[in-house]
N, C-alpha and C positions, 0 to 999 in steps of 0.2 A: 481524614480531612475535616470532618465535622468537629473533631476535638480541638482544632485551632481556634474555634469560636470567633472567626473573623467574618464580618459582614460582607466582605468582598467576595467570599467563596459561596458559590451556589451549588448544592449537591442535588442531582436529580436521581432519585432512587427508583429502580425498576424491580418489579416482582419476579421477573424471570430474565434469562439471558437472551437479549434481542440480537446480539451480534455486534461486531465492530461498526459495520456500515450504518445501521439504525442508531446505534449509540452516538456516533459522530453527528448524525442528522439531528438528534435531539439537542445536542450542544450548539450546533450551527443555528437552528431555529431560535433557540433561547438567546443567542448572541445577537441575531438580527432583530428580534423582538425588543431587546434592551437598547437598541440603537447604536451598537458598536460598529466601528468601521472595519475591523479585522477579526478573524477567528483563527486561533492556533490549534491545529489538530496535533495531539501529542499522545503517544502510547504510554501506557502505565509501566512498561518495562524499560524505561530510560532514566538516566541520571545526567545532570548537567551542572555547569558552574553557576554561581549565584547571579551573575549578570546576564544570563542567557536570554530571558524575556526582553530585557531592555535592549540588548544588542541587536536581536533579530528585528524587533519592531522599529528601532531607530534606523536600521538599514533600509527597511521598506519605506518609511516615511521620507527619509532624507533623499532617497534615490527615486521615489515615486514608483515603486514596484508593486504589482498586484499579487504575485505569488513568490514567496521566498522560502528557501530551505537552507539548513546549515550543513556543515560537514558532519558525517556520522561515523563514529568509530565503534569497534567491537568493545563491549564491556569487559570481556575476559581477556582481550588482547588490545589494551588501550592505545598502543602505538600503531595499530593497523586500521586502515579505513574499511568500513563496511559499505559506505556509499558516499560518493562525491558527485551527485547528479547521475543521470543515466539517459539511455536512449531505447527506442523500440527496435527489436531485432526480428526481421522476417524469417531469417534462417533458424531462429530458435523458437519458432511457433508463435511469433508476434508478441512475445513477452517483453517486459521491461528488463533491461540489463544495467547493472551498476557500473559506473566508471570507477576506476582505481581500487576495486575491491581487493583487499589483502595487501595493498601497498602502504608504505609509511608516508607521512606527510611530505617528506623531502623528495619523493619520487612521483607525487601526484601532480596534476595539472590544474591550475586555477582558471577554470572555464567561467565565463560570465553567466551563461544560461544553459538550460538543457530542456529536453522534451519529456523526460520521465524522472520521477523521484517518488519514493515511498511516502505515504502520508503519516508515517510514525512521528514525523516532525515537519509540519508544513504550515506556514503562515499565509492565510488567504484573505484577500479583501472581500468583504461580504457582497459587493456588487457582482463579483464573479459568479456566485451561485445563481443569481437572477438571470445570468446569461447562458449558463450551461447546465443548471440544475444541481441537485444535491447528490450525495452518494447513492449508488444503486443498491438498495437493501436486499435484493435477491442473492447477492454474493454471500451475505452473512459475515464472512471473514475471508481474507485473501482474494486478490485480484480486484477488489473494490477500488483500490488506489490506482491500479493499472487502468481500469475503466475510466476513472476520473481524469487521469493524465491524458488518455487518448482523446477524451472530449475537449480538454484544454488545447491539445494539438490541432484538432479539427477546427477549433474556433480561432486559431492563430495566436493563442496565448502562450507565452514562454514562462518557464520556471527559472527564477534567478537564484544563484547560489551566493550566500553570504559566507565567504571563506574565513571571516573573523569570528564566526559563531560555530559552536560544535557541541555535540553531546555524545553519550555512550549508550549503546543499544544492547540489551540482553536478548539477542536474536532468538526468536522462537520460544522464549521462556513460557509465555502465556498459553501456548498450545502444545507443549511437550516436545518441541523440536521438529525438524524437517522429516523425521521418520516416524512420528507418532501416527496412530490410526486416524485421528481427526484431521491432521494436516494432509496426509495422503489422500483421504477421501474428499475433503473439501476442495483441494487444489485441482484434483483430476476432474471434478465436476465443474468447477468454475472456469477452468481453462476452455472447456468446450462452449460454455455459455458466452464467454468473451469473444471467441472467434466467430461464432454464428451471429452474434449481435452486430459486430462491426464489419465482418467480411462475408457473411452469408453462409447458408447451409452447405452449399457445394464445396466451399473452401474447407469447411469443417470435415466433411466426408473425406476429402483428399488428405487431410492431415491425420485422421483417426488411425490408420495403420502405422504411421510414424510414432504416434504417442504410445500405441500398444507395444511397439518394438522398444521404445524407451523404457516402458515399465518392465518388460522382460529383462532388459539389460540391467536396470537399477535394482530390481527386487528378486530376480532369479539367478542372475550371473554375478553381480558385484557383491550384494549383501546377503543373498540367498534367504529371502524373506517371503515365502509363498503367501503368507497371510496378507502382507502389504500389497502384493501383486493382485490378490483377489479384491482387496479394499479399493485399489485404484480402478479396477474394472467395475466395481459396484458404484463408485462415484460417477464414472462415465455413463453407466446405465441409468443412474438416477436422473441425469440430465435428459436423456432421450425419453425416459419413461414418464417423467413428471413435467419438466420445463417445456418440452415440446408440446405436450397436450394442453398446457396452459397458454400456449401461443407466445412464448418469450423468445423463440428463435426465428 
């Protein structure tokens, strides 16, 4: 980015990897400090058409929307949707579920708004952050956007979908994919933190056997990866051993 030599670009260099949530917060704070009205959270593993920024911003300004997301397609399968908005599912461990995943555009539904969407591409009015706060940096990566969307929901704020804007997402590229050691560890840890934060420790305890059963099914029966099963247990233990002692649950 620095090679473009454009005064409009501001690069904030870190000496170490602070994680997605803290990295987003650095950009948000800089955006607010510079007096901007909106901040666009955008993953580095995305590609988009030339008019993407204009289209998304124009939609937000013209329709007076505070939070706007585009349609997101798989980079490797550009005809298939990865996310077209989403919702929170109690039956799936309170996680966010994508609408229209793996569907083509012709079979998708043009919903006006939703309660969940990943922050890999989300335009947010800066006044929203003063109402619900910034990204929770304890997540480091994964579930930080789920947390943010839950706070939006609890504050009565909707996420609007601009169906004329779209991009392509190289899903999981930055972390080695859904079966990488990092992804398995961090998601198993953060899932417990999210549930205890919003639903309490007793709900977490009730769900813990279900999650362990899920790990057995995914890593010992389906893919037969004992190492990933142990990593998932390690991530869960990390939460109880560290986060609980620090009073985050």
